[in-house]
PDBQT receptor file of N, H, CA, C and O in Angstrom, charges set to zero:
ATOM      1  N   MET A   1     230.829 101.094  87.505  1.00  0.00    +0.000 N 
ATOM      2  CA  MET A   1     231.690 102.158  87.026  1.00  0.00    +0.000 C 
ATOM      3  C   MET A   1     231.010 103.491  87.331  1.00  0.00    +0.000 C 
ATOM      4  O   MET A   1     229.825 103.670  87.049  1.00  0.00    +0.000 OA
ATOM      5  N   SER A   2     231.757 104.410  87.898  1.00  0.00    +0.000 N 
ATOM      6  H   SER A   2     232.720 104.264  88.127  1.00  0.00    +0.000 HD
ATOM      7  CA  SER A   2     231.182 105.702  88.240  1.00  0.00    +0.000 C 
ATOM      8  C   SER A   2     231.152 106.608  87.018  1.00  0.00    +0.000 C 
ATOM      9  O   SER A   2     231.846 106.370  86.030  1.00  0.00    +0.000 OA
ATOM     10  N   LYS A   3     230.330 107.654  87.108  1.00  0.00    +0.000 N 
ATOM     11  H   LYS A   3     229.766 107.847  87.911  1.00  0.00    +0.000 HD
ATOM     12  CA  LYS A   3     230.233 108.600  85.994  1.00  0.00    +0.000 C 
ATOM     13  C   LYS A   3     231.582 109.243  85.683  1.00  0.00    +0.000 C 
ATOM     14  O   LYS A   3     231.942 109.406  84.517  1.00  0.00    +0.000 OA
ATOM     15  N   SER A   4     232.324 109.606  86.721  1.00  0.00    +0.000 N 
ATOM     16  H   SER A   4     232.032 109.473  87.668  1.00  0.00    +0.000 HD
ATOM     17  CA  SER A   4     233.589 110.305  86.498  1.00  0.00    +0.000 C 
ATOM     18  C   SER A   4     234.603 109.431  85.766  1.00  0.00    +0.000 C 
ATOM     19  O   SER A   4     235.375 109.938  84.953  1.00  0.00    +0.000 OA
ATOM     20  N   SER A   5     234.615 108.145  86.036  1.00  0.00    +0.000 N 
ATOM     21  H   SER A   5     233.988 107.732  86.697  1.00  0.00    +0.000 HD
ATOM     22  CA  SER A   5     235.596 107.286  85.369  1.00  0.00    +0.000 C 
ATOM     23  C   SER A   5     235.229 107.045  83.907  1.00  0.00    +0.000 C 
ATOM     24  O   SER A   5     236.110 106.791  83.086  1.00  0.00    +0.000 OA
ATOM     25  N   ARG A   6     233.959 107.121  83.575  1.00  0.00    +0.000 N 
ATOM     26  H   ARG A   6     233.243 107.327  84.242  1.00  0.00    +0.000 HD
ATOM     27  CA  ARG A   6     233.553 106.941  82.187  1.00  0.00    +0.000 C 
ATOM     28  C   ARG A   6     233.915 108.143  81.341  1.00  0.00    +0.000 C 
ATOM     29  O   ARG A   6     234.024 108.015  80.122  1.00  0.00    +0.000 OA
ATOM     30  N   HIS A   7     234.103 109.300  81.940  1.00  0.00    +0.000 N 
ATOM     31  H   HIS A   7     234.013 109.404  82.930  1.00  0.00    +0.000 HD
ATOM     32  CA  HIS A   7     234.369 110.521  81.200  1.00  0.00    +0.000 C 
ATOM     33  C   HIS A   7     235.827 110.964  81.310  1.00  0.00    +0.000 C 
ATOM     34  O   HIS A   7     236.179 112.080  80.925  1.00  0.00    +0.000 OA
ATOM     35  N   LYS A   8     236.653 110.094  81.829  1.00  0.00    +0.000 N 
ATOM     36  H   LYS A   8     236.368 109.188  82.142  1.00  0.00    +0.000 HD
ATOM     37  CA  LYS A   8     238.067 110.426  81.967  1.00  0.00    +0.000 C 
ATOM     38  C   LYS A   8     238.709 110.465  80.583  1.00  0.00    +0.000 C 
ATOM     39  O   LYS A   8     238.488 109.571  79.766  1.00  0.00    +0.000 OA
ATOM     40  N   ILE A   9     239.487 111.482  80.329  1.00  0.00    +0.000 N 
ATOM     41  H   ILE A   9     239.666 112.209  80.993  1.00  0.00    +0.000 HD
ATOM     42  CA  ILE A   9     240.170 111.629  79.040  1.00  0.00    +0.000 C 
ATOM     43  C   ILE A   9     241.611 111.169  79.211  1.00  0.00    +0.000 C 
ATOM     44  O   ILE A   9     242.324 111.621  80.107  1.00  0.00    +0.000 OA
ATOM     45  N   MET A  10     242.012 110.284  78.352  1.00  0.00    +0.000 N 
ATOM     46  H   MET A  10     241.433 109.917  77.624  1.00  0.00    +0.000 HD
ATOM     47  CA  MET A  10     243.382 109.790  78.392  1.00  0.00    +0.000 C 
ATOM     48  C   MET A  10     244.162 110.446  77.265  1.00  0.00    +0.000 C 
ATOM     49  O   MET A  10     243.741 110.413  76.108  1.00  0.00    +0.000 OA
ATOM     50  N   LEU A  11     245.287 111.038  77.600  1.00  0.00    +0.000 N 
ATOM     51  H   LEU A  11     245.629 111.066  78.539  1.00  0.00    +0.000 HD
ATOM     52  CA  LEU A  11     246.146 111.635  76.592  1.00  0.00    +0.000 C 
ATOM     53  C   LEU A  11     247.082 110.560  76.072  1.00  0.00    +0.000 C 
ATOM     54  O   LEU A  11     247.794 109.915  76.840  1.00  0.00    +0.000 OA
ATOM     55  N   ALA A  12     247.073 110.376  74.786  1.00  0.00    +0.000 N 
ATOM     56  H   ALA A  12     246.494 110.900  74.162  1.00  0.00    +0.000 HD
ATOM     57  CA  ALA A  12     247.898 109.343  74.185  1.00  0.00    +0.000 C 
ATOM     58  C   ALA A  12     249.296 109.873  73.899  1.00  0.00    +0.000 C 
ATOM     59  O   ALA A  12     249.477 111.014  73.472  1.00  0.00    +0.000 OA
ATOM     60  N   LYS A  13     250.265 109.021  74.145  1.00  0.00    +0.000 N 
ATOM     61  H   LYS A  13     250.118 108.095  74.492  1.00  0.00    +0.000 HD
ATOM     62  CA  LYS A  13     251.635 109.346  73.769  1.00  0.00    +0.000 C 
ATOM     63  C   LYS A  13     251.784 109.055  72.286  1.00  0.00    +0.000 C 
ATOM     64  O   LYS A  13     251.070 108.208  71.749  1.00  0.00    +0.000 OA
ATOM     65  N   PRO A  14     252.700 109.744  71.614  1.00  0.00    +0.000 N 
ATOM     66  CA  PRO A  14     252.912 109.429  70.199  1.00  0.00    +0.000 C 
ATOM     67  C   PRO A  14     253.278 107.953  70.057  1.00  0.00    +0.000 C 
ATOM     68  O   PRO A  14     254.089 107.433  70.823  1.00  0.00    +0.000 OA
ATOM     69  N   SER A  15     252.693 107.299  69.100  1.00  0.00    +0.000 N 
ATOM     70  H   SER A  15     252.034 107.722  68.477  1.00  0.00    +0.000 HD
ATOM     71  CA  SER A  15     252.951 105.877  68.930  1.00  0.00    +0.000 C 
ATOM     72  C   SER A  15     254.341 105.660  68.344  1.00  0.00    +0.000 C 
ATOM     73  O   SER A  15     254.904 106.548  67.705  1.00  0.00    +0.000 OA
ATOM     74  N   GLU A  16     254.874 104.489  68.568  1.00  0.00    +0.000 N 
ATOM     75  H   GLU A  16     254.417 103.768  69.087  1.00  0.00    +0.000 HD
ATOM     76  CA  GLU A  16     256.203 104.139  68.063  1.00  0.00    +0.000 C 
ATOM     77  C   GLU A  16     256.275 104.249  66.541  1.00  0.00    +0.000 C 
ATOM     78  O   GLU A  16     257.234 104.828  66.030  1.00  0.00    +0.000 OA
ATOM     79  N   PRO A  17     255.295 103.712  65.787  1.00  0.00    +0.000 N 
ATOM     80  CA  PRO A  17     255.361 103.878  64.335  1.00  0.00    +0.000 C 
ATOM     81  C   PRO A  17     255.382 105.346  63.900  1.00  0.00    +0.000 C 
ATOM     82  O   PRO A  17     256.047 105.693  62.924  1.00  0.00    +0.000 OA
ATOM     83  N   SER A  18     254.674 106.188  64.602  1.00  0.00    +0.000 N 
ATOM     84  H   SER A  18     254.134 105.907  65.395  1.00  0.00    +0.000 HD
ATOM     85  CA  SER A  18     254.660 107.609  64.254  1.00  0.00    +0.000 C 
ATOM     86  C   SER A  18     256.031 108.226  64.449  1.00  0.00    +0.000 C 
ATOM     87  O   SER A  18     256.500 108.993  63.609  1.00  0.00    +0.000 OA
ATOM     88  N   ARG A  19     256.678 107.889  65.566  1.00  0.00    +0.000 N 
ATOM     89  H   ARG A  19     256.297 107.265  66.249  1.00  0.00    +0.000 HD
ATOM     90  CA  ARG A  19     258.025 108.417  65.818  1.00  0.00    +0.000 C 
ATOM     91  C   ARG A  19     259.014 107.864  64.800  1.00  0.00    +0.000 C 
ATOM     92  O   ARG A  19     259.894 108.591  64.338  1.00  0.00    +0.000 OA
ATOM     93  N   ASN A  20     258.883 106.579  64.442  1.00  0.00    +0.000 N 
ATOM     94  H   ASN A  20     258.169 105.988  64.817  1.00  0.00    +0.000 HD
ATOM     95  CA  ASN A  20     259.768 105.986  63.444  1.00  0.00    +0.000 C 
ATOM     96  C   ASN A  20     259.597 106.679  62.110  1.00  0.00    +0.000 C 
ATOM     97  O   ASN A  20     260.575 106.967  61.421  1.00  0.00    +0.000 OA
ATOM     98  N   HIS A  21     258.361 106.945  61.746  1.00  0.00    +0.000 N 
ATOM     99  H   HIS A  21     257.565 106.711  62.305  1.00  0.00    +0.000 HD
ATOM    100  CA  HIS A  21     258.079 107.622  60.480  1.00  0.00    +0.000 C 
ATOM    101  C   HIS A  21     258.736 108.996  60.455  1.00  0.00    +0.000 C 
ATOM    102  O   HIS A  21     259.337 109.386  59.454  1.00  0.00    +0.000 OA
ATOM    103  N   GLU A  22     258.620 109.719  61.551  1.00  0.00    +0.000 N 
ATOM    104  H   GLU A  22     258.132 109.401  62.364  1.00  0.00    +0.000 HD
ATOM    105  CA  GLU A  22     259.217 111.056  61.629  1.00  0.00    +0.000 C 
ATOM    106  C   GLU A  22     260.734 110.989  61.554  1.00  0.00    +0.000 C 
ATOM    107  O   GLU A  22     261.356 111.844  60.922  1.00  0.00    +0.000 OA
ATOM    108  N   ALA A  23     261.341 109.991  62.187  1.00  0.00    +0.000 N 
ATOM    109  H   ALA A  23     260.836 109.298  62.700  1.00  0.00    +0.000 HD
ATOM    110  CA  ALA A  23     262.790 109.842  62.156  1.00  0.00    +0.000 C 
ATOM    111  C   ALA A  23     263.268 109.506  60.744  1.00  0.00    +0.000 C 
ATOM    112  O   ALA A  23     264.263 110.056  60.273  1.00  0.00    +0.000 OA
ATOM    113  N   ILE A  24     262.556 108.601  60.074  1.00  0.00    +0.000 N 
ATOM    114  H   ILE A  24     261.747 108.154  60.456  1.00  0.00    +0.000 HD
ATOM    115  CA  ILE A  24     262.905 108.235  58.700  1.00  0.00    +0.000 C 
ATOM    116  C   ILE A  24     262.759 109.451  57.794  1.00  0.00    +0.000 C 
ATOM    117  O   ILE A  24     263.621 109.721  56.958  1.00  0.00    +0.000 OA
ATOM    118  N   GLU A  25     261.672 110.174  57.964  1.00  0.00    +0.000 N 
ATOM    119  H   GLU A  25     260.971 109.954  58.643  1.00  0.00    +0.000 HD
ATOM    120  CA  GLU A  25     261.420 111.359  57.146  1.00  0.00    +0.000 C 
ATOM    121  C   GLU A  25     262.541 112.385  57.307  1.00  0.00    +0.000 C 
ATOM    122  O   GLU A  25     263.024 112.943  56.322  1.00  0.00    +0.000 OA
ATOM    123  N   ALA A  26     262.949 112.628  58.541  1.00  0.00    +0.000 N 
ATOM    124  H   ALA A  26     262.556 112.175  59.342  1.00  0.00    +0.000 HD
ATOM    125  CA  ALA A  26     264.000 113.618  58.804  1.00  0.00    +0.000 C 
ATOM    126  C   ALA A  26     265.330 113.177  58.200  1.00  0.00    +0.000 C 
ATOM    127  O   ALA A  26     266.035 113.978  57.585  1.00  0.00    +0.000 OA
ATOM    128  N   MET A  27     265.672 111.896  58.378  1.00  0.00    +0.000 N 
ATOM    129  H   MET A  27     265.100 111.246  58.877  1.00  0.00    +0.000 HD
ATOM    130  CA  MET A  27     266.936 111.415  57.832  1.00  0.00    +0.000 C 
ATOM    131  C   MET A  27     266.907 111.405  56.305  1.00  0.00    +0.000 C 
ATOM    132  O   MET A  27     267.892 111.770  55.664  1.00  0.00    +0.000 OA
ATOM    133  N   ALA A  28     265.798 110.996  55.727  1.00  0.00    +0.000 N 
ATOM    134  H   ALA A  28     264.997 110.699  56.248  1.00  0.00    +0.000 HD
ATOM    135  CA  ALA A  28     265.677 110.977  54.264  1.00  0.00    +0.000 C 
ATOM    136  C   ALA A  28     265.843 112.386  53.698  1.00  0.00    +0.000 C 
ATOM    137  O   ALA A  28     266.477 112.572  52.659  1.00  0.00    +0.000 OA
ATOM    138  N   TYR A  29     265.283 113.358  54.371  1.00  0.00    +0.000 N 
ATOM    139  H   TYR A  29     264.768 113.207  55.215  1.00  0.00    +0.000 HD
ATOM    140  CA  TYR A  29     265.421 114.738  53.927  1.00  0.00    +0.000 C 
ATOM    141  C   TYR A  29     266.886 115.183  53.982  1.00  0.00    +0.000 C 
ATOM    142  O   TYR A  29     267.376 115.836  53.060  1.00  0.00    +0.000 OA
ATOM    143  N   GLN A  30     267.575 114.829  55.059  1.00  0.00    +0.000 N 
ATOM    144  H   GLN A  30     267.177 114.299  55.808  1.00  0.00    +0.000 HD
ATOM    145  CA  GLN A  30     268.992 115.180  55.180  1.00  0.00    +0.000 C 
ATOM    146  C   GLN A  30     269.825 114.494  54.091  1.00  0.00    +0.000 C 
ATOM    147  O   GLN A  30     270.721 115.108  53.512  1.00  0.00    +0.000 OA
ATOM    148  N   LEU A  31     269.529 113.235  53.821  1.00  0.00    +0.000 N 
ATOM    149  H   LEU A  31     268.801 112.736  54.292  1.00  0.00    +0.000 HD
ATOM    150  CA  LEU A  31     270.239 112.520  52.755  1.00  0.00    +0.000 C 
ATOM    151  C   LEU A  31     269.998 113.186  51.402  1.00  0.00    +0.000 C 
ATOM    152  O   LEU A  31     270.919 113.323  50.597  1.00  0.00    +0.000 OA
ATOM    153  N   TRP A  32     268.777 113.589  51.162  1.00  0.00    +0.000 N 
ATOM    154  H   TRP A  32     268.029 113.477  51.816  1.00  0.00    +0.000 HD
ATOM    155  CA  TRP A  32     268.417 114.261  49.913  1.00  0.00    +0.000 C 
ATOM    156  C   TRP A  32     269.184 115.573  49.780  1.00  0.00    +0.000 C 
ATOM    157  O   TRP A  32     269.697 115.892  48.708  1.00  0.00    +0.000 OA
ATOM    158  N   LEU A  33     269.260 116.328  50.867  1.00  0.00    +0.000 N 
ATOM    159  H   LEU A  33     268.843 116.068  51.739  1.00  0.00    +0.000 HD
ATOM    160  CA  LEU A  33     270.007 117.584  50.844  1.00  0.00    +0.000 C 
ATOM    161  C   LEU A  33     271.487 117.327  50.559  1.00  0.00    +0.000 C 
ATOM    162  O   LEU A  33     272.101 118.041  49.767  1.00  0.00    +0.000 OA
ATOM    163  N   LEU A  34     272.052 116.319  51.199  1.00  0.00    +0.000 N 
ATOM    164  H   LEU A  34     271.553 115.739  51.842  1.00  0.00    +0.000 HD
ATOM    165  CA  LEU A  34     273.460 115.996  50.997  1.00  0.00    +0.000 C 
ATOM    166  C   LEU A  34     273.762 115.587  49.558  1.00  0.00    +0.000 C 
ATOM    167  O   LEU A  34     274.875 115.785  49.071  1.00  0.00    +0.000 OA
ATOM    168  N   ARG A  35     272.774 115.022  48.888  1.00  0.00    +0.000 N 
ATOM    169  H   ARG A  35     271.870 114.861  49.285  1.00  0.00    +0.000 HD
ATOM    170  CA  ARG A  35     272.969 114.598  47.496  1.00  0.00    +0.000 C 
ATOM    171  C   ARG A  35     272.665 115.715  46.504  1.00  0.00    +0.000 C 
ATOM    172  O   ARG A  35     272.679 115.495  45.293  1.00  0.00    +0.000 OA
ATOM    173  N   GLY A  36     272.392 116.899  47.012  1.00  0.00    +0.000 N 
ATOM    174  H   GLY A  36     272.381 117.078  47.996  1.00  0.00    +0.000 HD
ATOM    175  CA  GLY A  36     272.179 118.043  46.120  1.00  0.00    +0.000 C 
ATOM    176  C   GLY A  36     270.746 118.246  45.671  1.00  0.00    +0.000 C 
ATOM    177  O   GLY A  36     270.502 118.932  44.679  1.00  0.00    +0.000 OA
ATOM    178  N   CYS A  37     269.806 117.668  46.377  1.00  0.00    +0.000 N 
ATOM    179  H   CYS A  37     270.004 117.111  47.183  1.00  0.00    +0.000 HD
ATOM    180  CA  CYS A  37     268.367 117.850  46.113  1.00  0.00    +0.000 C 
ATOM    181  C   CYS A  37     267.934 117.411  44.714  1.00  0.00    +0.000 C 
ATOM    182  O   CYS A  37     267.227 118.149  44.028  1.00  0.00    +0.000 OA
ATOM    183  N   PRO A  38     268.354 116.202  44.280  1.00  0.00    +0.000 N 
ATOM    184  CA  PRO A  38     267.938 115.759  42.945  1.00  0.00    +0.000 C 
ATOM    185  C   PRO A  38     266.439 115.461  42.889  1.00  0.00    +0.000 C 
ATOM    186  O   PRO A  38     265.858 114.958  43.851  1.00  0.00    +0.000 OA
ATOM    187  N   ILE A  39     265.841 115.772  41.777  1.00  0.00    +0.000 N 
ATOM    188  H   ILE A  39     266.313 116.181  40.996  1.00  0.00    +0.000 HD
ATOM    189  CA  ILE A  39     264.406 115.537  41.577  1.00  0.00    +0.000 C 
ATOM    190  C   ILE A  39     264.180 114.062  41.258  1.00  0.00    +0.000 C 
ATOM    191  O   ILE A  39     264.935 113.458  40.495  1.00  0.00    +0.000 OA
ATOM    192  N   GLY A  40     263.140 113.495  41.846  1.00  0.00    +0.000 N 
ATOM    193  H   GLY A  40     262.527 113.986  42.465  1.00  0.00    +0.000 HD
ATOM    194  CA  GLY A  40     262.718 112.137  41.516  1.00  0.00    +0.000 C 
ATOM    195  C   GLY A  40     263.470 111.031  42.212  1.00  0.00    +0.000 C 
ATOM    196  O   GLY A  40     263.475 109.898  41.731  1.00  0.00    +0.000 OA
ATOM    197  N   SER A  41     264.108 111.323  43.336  1.00  0.00    +0.000 N 
ATOM    198  H   SER A  41     264.104 112.244  43.727  1.00  0.00    +0.000 HD
ATOM    199  CA  SER A  41     264.860 110.271  44.028  1.00  0.00    +0.000 C 
ATOM    200  C   SER A  41     264.412 110.090  45.470  1.00  0.00    +0.000 C 
ATOM    201  O   SER A  41     265.167 109.589  46.303  1.00  0.00    +0.000 OA
ATOM    202  N   ASP A  42     263.203 110.492  45.757  1.00  0.00    +0.000 N 
ATOM    203  H   ASP A  42     262.590 110.899  45.081  1.00  0.00    +0.000 HD
ATOM    204  CA  ASP A  42     262.722 110.448  47.135  1.00  0.00    +0.000 C 
ATOM    205  C   ASP A  42     262.683 109.039  47.706  1.00  0.00    +0.000 C 
ATOM    206  O   ASP A  42     262.974 108.847  48.887  1.00  0.00    +0.000 OA
ATOM    207  N   GLN A  43     262.334 108.060  46.899  1.00  0.00    +0.000 N 
ATOM    208  H   GLN A  43     262.098 108.216  45.940  1.00  0.00    +0.000 HD
ATOM    209  CA  GLN A  43     262.264 106.683  47.409  1.00  0.00    +0.000 C 
ATOM    210  C   GLN A  43     263.646 106.156  47.772  1.00  0.00    +0.000 C 
ATOM    211  O   GLN A  43     263.798 105.440  48.762  1.00  0.00    +0.000 OA
ATOM    212  N   GLU A  44     264.639 106.502  46.990  1.00  0.00    +0.000 N 
ATOM    213  H   GLU A  44     264.516 107.084  46.187  1.00  0.00    +0.000 HD
ATOM    214  CA  GLU A  44     266.006 106.073  47.275  1.00  0.00    +0.000 C 
ATOM    215  C   GLU A  44     266.447 106.574  48.653  1.00  0.00    +0.000 C 
ATOM    216  O   GLU A  44     266.994 105.816  49.454  1.00  0.00    +0.000 OA
ATOM    217  N   ASP A  45     266.204 107.850  48.913  1.00  0.00    +0.000 N 
ATOM    218  H   ASP A  45     265.759 108.466  48.262  1.00  0.00    +0.000 HD
ATOM    219  CA  ASP A  45     266.584 108.433  50.197  1.00  0.00    +0.000 C 
ATOM    220  C   ASP A  45     265.761 107.833  51.333  1.00  0.00    +0.000 C 
ATOM    221  O   ASP A  45     266.291 107.585  52.416  1.00  0.00    +0.000 OA
ATOM    222  N   TRP A  46     264.482 107.600  51.099  1.00  0.00    +0.000 N 
ATOM    223  H   TRP A  46     264.051 107.802  50.220  1.00  0.00    +0.000 HD
ATOM    224  CA  TRP A  46     263.611 107.035  52.133  1.00  0.00    +0.000 C 
ATOM    225  C   TRP A  46     264.086 105.633  52.527  1.00  0.00    +0.000 C 
ATOM    226  O   TRP A  46     264.228 105.332  53.712  1.00  0.00    +0.000 OA
ATOM    227  N   TYR A  47     264.327 104.783  51.530  1.00  0.00    +0.000 N 
ATOM    228  H   TYR A  47     264.211 105.028  50.567  1.00  0.00    +0.000 HD
ATOM    229  CA  TYR A  47     264.741 103.410  51.826  1.00  0.00    +0.000 C 
ATOM    230  C   TYR A  47     266.116 103.359  52.480  1.00  0.00    +0.000 C 
ATOM    231  O   TYR A  47     266.361 102.514  53.341  1.00  0.00    +0.000 OA
ATOM    232  N   ARG A  48     267.011 104.253  52.082  1.00  0.00    +0.000 N 
ATOM    233  H   ARG A  48     266.812 104.940  51.382  1.00  0.00    +0.000 HD
ATOM    234  CA  ARG A  48     268.330 104.298  52.718  1.00  0.00    +0.000 C 
ATOM    235  C   ARG A  48     268.199 104.716  54.188  1.00  0.00    +0.000 C 
ATOM    236  O   ARG A  48     268.813 104.116  55.070  1.00  0.00    +0.000 OA
ATOM    237  N   ALA A  49     267.398 105.741  54.434  1.00  0.00    +0.000 N 
ATOM    238  H   ALA A  49     266.899 106.228  53.717  1.00  0.00    +0.000 HD
ATOM    239  CA  ALA A  49     267.192 106.206  55.807  1.00  0.00    +0.000 C 
ATOM    240  C   ALA A  49     266.549 105.113  56.651  1.00  0.00    +0.000 C 
ATOM    241  O   ALA A  49     266.943 104.894  57.797  1.00  0.00    +0.000 OA
ATOM    242  N   GLU A  50     265.571 104.437  56.089  1.00  0.00    +0.000 N 
ATOM    243  H   GLU A  50     265.251 104.616  55.158  1.00  0.00    +0.000 HD
ATOM    244  CA  GLU A  50     264.881 103.357  56.799  1.00  0.00    +0.000 C 
ATOM    245  C   GLU A  50     265.864 102.243  57.172  1.00  0.00    +0.000 C 
ATOM    246  O   GLU A  50     265.839 101.743  58.297  1.00  0.00    +0.000 OA
ATOM    247  N   ALA A  51     266.722 101.859  56.235  1.00  0.00    +0.000 N 
ATOM    248  H   ALA A  51     266.742 102.266  55.321  1.00  0.00    +0.000 HD
ATOM    249  CA  ALA A  51     267.697 100.798  56.482  1.00  0.00    +0.000 C 
ATOM    250  C   ALA A  51     268.723 101.229  57.529  1.00  0.00    +0.000 C 
ATOM    251  O   ALA A  51     269.064 100.450  58.418  1.00  0.00    +0.000 OA
ATOM    252  N   GLU A  52     269.216 102.468  57.428  1.00  0.00    +0.000 N 
ATOM    253  H   GLU A  52     268.939 103.101  56.705  1.00  0.00    +0.000 HD
ATOM    254  CA  GLU A  52     270.211 102.949  58.385  1.00  0.00    +0.000 C 
ATOM    255  C   GLU A  52     269.645 103.012  59.800  1.00  0.00    +0.000 C 
ATOM    256  O   GLU A  52     270.320 102.630  60.756  1.00  0.00    +0.000 OA
ATOM    257  N   LEU A  53     268.427 103.486  59.935  1.00  0.00    +0.000 N 
ATOM    258  H   LEU A  53     267.879 103.796  59.158  1.00  0.00    +0.000 HD
ATOM    259  CA  LEU A  53     267.811 103.555  61.262  1.00  0.00    +0.000 C 
ATOM    260  C   LEU A  53     267.523 102.166  61.821  1.00  0.00    +0.000 C 
ATOM    261  O   LEU A  53     267.661 101.937  63.023  1.00  0.00    +0.000 OA
ATOM    262  N   LYS A  54     267.127 101.245  60.958  1.00  0.00    +0.000 N 
ATOM    263  H   LYS A  54     267.015 101.431  59.982  1.00  0.00    +0.000 HD
ATOM    264  CA  LYS A  54     266.882  99.868  61.401  1.00  0.00    +0.000 C 
ATOM    265  C   LYS A  54     268.175  99.240  61.888  1.00  0.00    +0.000 C 
ATOM    266  O   LYS A  54     268.190  98.587  62.932  1.00  0.00    +0.000 OA
ATOM    267  N   ASN A  55     269.277  99.431  61.138  1.00  0.00    +0.000 N 
ATOM    268  H   ASN A  55     269.265  99.962  60.291  1.00  0.00    +0.000 HD
ATOM    269  CA  ASN A  55     270.575  98.891  61.539  1.00  0.00    +0.000 C 
ATOM    270  C   ASN A  55     271.039  99.509  62.847  1.00  0.00    +0.000 C 
ATOM    271  O   ASN A  55     271.587  98.815  63.703  1.00  0.00    +0.000 OA
ATOM    272  N   LYS A  56     270.825 100.806  63.009  1.00  0.00    +0.000 N 
ATOM    273  H   LYS A  56     270.380 101.370  62.314  1.00  0.00    +0.000 HD
ATOM    274  CA  LYS A  56     271.212 101.494  64.234  1.00  0.00    +0.000 C 
ATOM    275  C   LYS A  56     270.423 100.940  65.422  1.00  0.00    +0.000 C 
ATOM    276  O   LYS A  56     270.980 100.722  66.498  1.00  0.00    +0.000 OA
ATOM    277  N   HIS A  57     269.130 100.717  65.219  1.00  0.00    +0.000 N 
ATOM    278  H   HIS A  57     268.678 100.894  64.345  1.00  0.00    +0.000 HD
ATOM    279  CA  HIS A  57     268.268 100.173  66.280  1.00  0.00    +0.000 C 
ATOM    280  C   HIS A  57     268.733  98.768  66.668  1.00  0.00    +0.000 C 
ATOM    281  O   HIS A  57     268.801  98.438  67.852  1.00  0.00    +0.000 OA
ATOM    282  N   GLN A  58     269.053  97.941  65.666  1.00  0.00    +0.000 N 
ATOM    283  H   GLN A  58     268.997  98.209  64.704  1.00  0.00    +0.000 HD
ATOM    284  CA  GLN A  58     269.500  96.581  65.950  1.00  0.00    +0.000 C 
ATOM    285  C   GLN A  58     270.828  96.581  66.677  1.00  0.00    +0.000 C 
ATOM    286  O   GLN A  58     271.044  95.762  67.570  1.00  0.00    +0.000 OA
ATOM    287  N   ALA A  59     271.731  97.494  66.307  1.00  0.00    +0.000 N 
ATOM    288  H   ALA A  59     271.555  98.160  65.581  1.00  0.00    +0.000 HD
ATOM    289  CA  ALA A  59     273.028  97.597  66.984  1.00  0.00    +0.000 C 
ATOM    290  C   ALA A  59     272.824  97.996  68.440  1.00  0.00    +0.000 C 
ATOM    291  O   ALA A  59     273.509  97.488  69.328  1.00  0.00    +0.000 OA
ATOM    292  N   ASN A  60     271.895  98.896  68.682  1.00  0.00    +0.000 N 
ATOM    293  H   ASN A  60     271.339  99.309  67.961  1.00  0.00    +0.000 HD
ATOM    294  CA  ASN A  60     271.594  99.313  70.058  1.00  0.00    +0.000 C 
ATOM    295  C   ASN A  60     270.993  98.176  70.866  1.00  0.00    +0.000 C 
ATOM    296  O   ASN A  60     271.258  98.062  72.063  1.00  0.00    +0.000 OA
ATOM    297  N   GLN A  61     270.186  97.332  70.228  1.00  0.00    +0.000 N 
ATOM    298  H   GLN A  61     269.971  97.425  69.256  1.00  0.00    +0.000 HD
ATOM    299  CA  GLN A  61     269.584  96.192  70.911  1.00  0.00    +0.000 C 
ATOM    300  C   GLN A  61     270.659  95.192  71.335  1.00  0.00    +0.000 C 
ATOM    301  O   GLN A  61     270.598  94.635  72.431  1.00  0.00    +0.000 OA
ATOM    302  N   HIS A  62     271.645  94.969  70.462  1.00  0.00    +0.000 N 
ATOM    303  H   HIS A  62     271.694  95.422  69.572  1.00  0.00    +0.000 HD
ATOM    304  CA  HIS A  62     272.720  94.017  70.771  1.00  0.00    +0.000 C 
ATOM    305  C   HIS A  62     273.662  94.555  71.823  1.00  0.00    +0.000 C 
ATOM    306  O   HIS A  62     274.234  93.790  72.599  1.00  0.00    +0.000 OA
ATOM    307  N   ALA A  63     273.830  95.872  71.855  1.00  0.00    +0.000 N 
ATOM    308  H   ALA A  63     273.366  96.493  71.224  1.00  0.00    +0.000 HD
ATOM    309  CA  ALA A  63     274.740  96.500  72.835  1.00  0.00    +0.000 C 
ATOM    310  C   ALA A  63     274.133  96.527  74.239  1.00  0.00    +0.000 C 
ATOM    311  O   ALA A  63     274.855  96.573  75.235  1.00  0.00    +0.000 OA
ATOM    312  N   ALA A  64     272.807  96.498  74.307  1.00  0.00    +0.000 N 
ATOM    313  H   ALA A  64     272.221  96.461  73.498  1.00  0.00    +0.000 HD
ATOM    314  CA  ALA A  64     272.135  96.595  75.619  1.00  0.00    +0.000 C 
ATOM    315  C   ALA A  64     272.141  95.304  76.378  1.00  0.00    +0.000 C 
ATOM    316  O   ALA A  64     271.615  95.239  77.489  1.00  0.00    +0.000 OA
TER     317      ALA A  64
């Protein structure tokens, strides 16, 4: 192995779990806003967003 190849820097793409987390977070926030920003219901919105995105992903898999 040459010196130059040992010092090569690889730029990582955002991982799939990271993108999924961001998508769930964004949708959960929108759901929370639509419900009038109630205090103490963050888990409800998170789980709903997670389920909706999972269903959407599965529907896309079946359509492909």
